[in-house]
C-alpha positions as CSV (number, residue, x, y, z in Angstrom):
1,M,-17.8,50.0,-102.2
2,S,-15.0,47.0,-101.9
3,R,-15.9,43.8,-102.6
4,L,-15.9,42.7,-98.7
5,N,-18.8,45.7,-97.9
6,Q,-20.8,44.5,-100.9
7,F,-20.5,40.9,-99.3
8,A,-21.4,41.8,-95.8
9,R,-24.1,44.0,-97.4
10,E,-25.9,41.3,-98.5
11,A,-25.4,39.1,-95.8
12,A,-26.5,41.3,-93.1
13,A,-29.7,41.7,-95.8
14,A,-30.4,38.0,-96.2
15,L,-30.2,37.6,-92.2
16,L,-32.7,40.4,-91.9
17,R,-34.5,38.6,-94.0
18,M,-34.5,35.4,-92.1
19,A,-34.8,37.6,-89.0
20,K,-38.1,38.4,-90.4
21,T,-39.9,34.6,-91.6
22,T,-39.0,32.9,-88.4
23,K,-41.5,32.6,-85.6
24,N,-39.3,32.2,-83.3
25,P,-38.3,35.4,-80.9
26,T,-34.8,34.0,-80.3
27,V,-33.8,33.1,-83.8
28,A,-35.1,36.4,-85.0
29,A,-32.8,37.9,-82.6
30,G,-29.4,35.8,-82.7
31,L,-30.1,36.7,-87.0
32,V,-30.5,40.1,-85.9
33,Q,-27.1,40.4,-83.9
34,R,-25.0,38.6,-86.4
35,A,-26.1,41.1,-88.7
36,A,-25.1,44.0,-86.4
37,D,-21.9,42.1,-86.3
38,L,-21.3,42.3,-89.8
39,K,-22.0,46.3,-89.9
40,D,-19.7,46.3,-86.9
41,R,-16.5,44.6,-88.3
42,T,-17.1,46.0,-91.4
43,G,-17.4,50.0,-90.4
44,E,-20.8,52.0,-90.9
45,L,-22.8,50.2,-94.5
46,P,-24.8,52.7,-97.0
47,A,-28.0,52.4,-95.7
48,I,-30.5,49.4,-97.7
49,D,-34.1,48.7,-98.3
50,V,-34.8,45.4,-96.9
51,E,-37.8,45.6,-97.7
52,A,-37.4,46.2,-101.6
53,M,-34.7,43.3,-101.2
54,A,-37.8,40.7,-99.7
55,E,-38.9,41.2,-103.1
56,E,-36.6,40.0,-105.2
57,P,-36.9,36.4,-106.1
58,P,-33.7,34.2,-104.0
59,K,-30.4,33.6,-105.6
60,P,-30.0,30.1,-106.4
61,L,-26.8,29.0,-104.9
62,T,-25.4,26.8,-107.3
63,K,-25.7,26.6,-110.9
64,N,-28.1,25.0,-113.1
């Protein structure tokens, strides 16, 4: 899998996790749409288990 596809897959999963946590249906729909746009731009992505990824602790944005 190319690095771009891996990044797109992780970004789409993050968007879906965010959509799952919001209580605003408009925001959730927008996040899901963005995840779908990423999939369309990179072609068919392998299936991922979003539920399992949601259980993983978030990665820090900066190095400590």
